[in-house]
N, C-alpha and C positions, 0 to 999 in steps of 0.2 A: 510436613513437608519443609524444606530450607526453607528458613526467612531470619530478617534482621526486623527486631522492634526497636528504633530509634531513630526520632526525629533530629537527633545530631547531625552537624554536617561530618561528613567523612572524615575530613582531617582532622578533626575534634574526637573521634572516638577511644574509648582506651585500646591499648594495647589487646588485652586480652580478647576485643572483641572483634580483633582484624581476620581471624582467620574464618569466621562467621561470616564478614563482611563480603572477604576472596570468592567462599563457597557463592554466596549466594549472585555474586558476579559471574560467578564462571555459570552457573546456570541459565542466568539470562545470554551470556555469548555463545554456549553450546546450543542452546535450544535456538538461538537465530541462523548460527554458522555451523552446525555441526562439530564433532569432534576431530575431525581432519582439518574443516578450515577454520578452527580457533586457536587465536593465538593469546600467548602470555600475555603477550604488550597489549592487545584489547581488553584482557580481562583485569589487566592491572589499570588500566585507564577508569573502566565502567565500576571498578572497588574505589578509585581514586588513592591509589595507592602505587611507589614504584614498583618495576620488576622486580626488583633485588628484595622489596619486602616480599613479595610472593615467596619467593626462597627459602624464605625464613621458614616457611610453615609447609610447601609444597615442592619437591624437585622437578615437576612437571607436571603437564595437564593430565598425564594418566593416572597419576596420585591425586586429581583434584576431581577426576572422574569419579574413582572410588570410594573417597569421603562424602562425595554427592549421593553414594548409591547408599554408603551405611547410613547417612543421617536422614533418607528417605524409604525407601523399601526395605532395605533390613532392619532399620528402627522400627516399621510396623510388623512388620514379621516376627520380629523378637517377641513384639507383646503377644500377638495372635498367639504362638509356642505357648507363652506362658498362660494366656487366659485360656487355652483349651488342655491345659494340666488338670485332671481330675474333674472335667466340665463334667456338667449329668444331663440329660435327654438322651435320646434316640439316637444313633448312627446318622439316619436321612435329617434328622433337626440341626442335628451339628457341621453335616456337609451343606444345608439351605445358608446357613448363620454365617458359617465360612468364605462362602461362595456370595453371599451379599455384601458380606465385609469388602471384599476383593475387588467388588462390581464398583462401590462406591469410592475406591480409593483409584481402581484403575479407570475409572472418568474425570479425574480431577485434571485440570490442565497441568501441575505439573509432573505427574505419574506418563502421562502424555507424553510431555518431553523425552523423558527415559524410554517407552517404548521407543520413540523413532529412532532415539540413538541405537538403542540395542538393536533393533531389527534392521535397521538401513546400514549401519555400520562398525559393527564390534566386528565381523567378519574380518576387517583391516586391522585389528588390533587383536592378535590371539590372545597375549597376557589377559587383556580385560576381558574377552569374552571368556576364559575358563574362570576368571573372578567372579563373573556374575551369575553362571553356571552352578558355581562352588557353594556362592554367597544367596543367592537367591531362588535360582531354579529347582536344583535339589531338594532345598529345606521346605519350597512348599511341596512339591510332590512328595517327597516324605510324608508329611502332615496331610497331605489327602490322602497318601497310601494306606496311612493307618486309621484315618477316619472311614475310608471304603473298606478294608480288610475286615472292619469291626463289623458293617454293615451286614458284608459278605455270612461272618461266623453268626450273628443275631438272627438270620432267614429276612431280614427287610431287602438285601439286592440277590440276586440272582447269583449264582455261582459263577463269577467272573475273575477275573486278572485285577487286583486290586492296583498294581500299580498304572495298568494299560488306561484304566478307568479315571484314573486321575489325570493323568497326561490329556483323556482327550477331552475332561471338562475343562482342565488348563487351556488347553488349547481352543478350543470354541470361543472362551472368554477374552486369551488374547487377539483372536484373528477380531472378534466382531465390536472389541472397544475401538480398534485400528479403524474400523470401517465407519464407527457411530460417528468417529472425530474428524473422518478426511472431509474435505470438502467436495470431493468429486461423488463419493459416496451417501454422503451426510442426506441431502435433500431424499432420498429414494427411502429414507427412513423418518423422514419427520413427522410420518402422521402416528409414529406409533412414539407413543413415551418411555422414559427410560426404564419407568415400572414395568411396563408391558413387554419391552426387552429381556429384561432380567425373567420375568414369568416364563416367556415363551422360550429361555435358553434351558431352565429348570423346570419344565414339562418335557421336553425334548429328552431331556438327561435321564430325568427319572422315569421314564417311560422306558426306556432303554436297558434302565438299569433291575427295572422290576420284576419279582422273583417269578418263576413261572406257574403261576396256580396249579392250572391242570396238573401238570408234574406233581408238584406237591400232594393233589390231592391221591394220587395213583399211590405213591410212595405209603402216604399216612394209612387207606386201603390196606397197602400188602402188609402191612406193619400188623396192623388188626385182625387180620386172619388166621 
């Protein structure tokens, strides 16, 4: 996630560090005030630079948001895509591993900031909504689609639409992480650990996509007759 590892005062940092310095400040201000409420003046003050310095690197706060998404969610997604190229294991194993990885990411404070902005504010920013859809949502769905299709073809999953199955599991995770991090809902889930919540979601999902064993036995007997 976005971070700046430096103990130097902001005014003493090198010029090449300033874009990251500004991004960290933007992340904090967006998290506190939202996209609509954040101002470049606030971000400049938090970063310890002038507003004019921000314009040297980012033309507006929308560009700051895009870069923030690229350095957090998109960067992680790109690593995930590379990791799954030629990866071994069953489709079910890979789906579970993929979802455990994203569960861990989605429960981090930084990702929760992103998720709140996406759910609560992107409808006011059509260009940013399209950017997030293309760069994050579609890419995640395409990877899940490939994994689910492989499971259907191997017989690990029942004959379902892989794209629909991918959307369902993505939606479950998104909704649950919002609930788990909500001050209103979190107390209701306090008795269940993160690991137990993950296992419950996975158990529900894999039961939903499990192959119909009785139908497979009927087809097998028909072929043997």
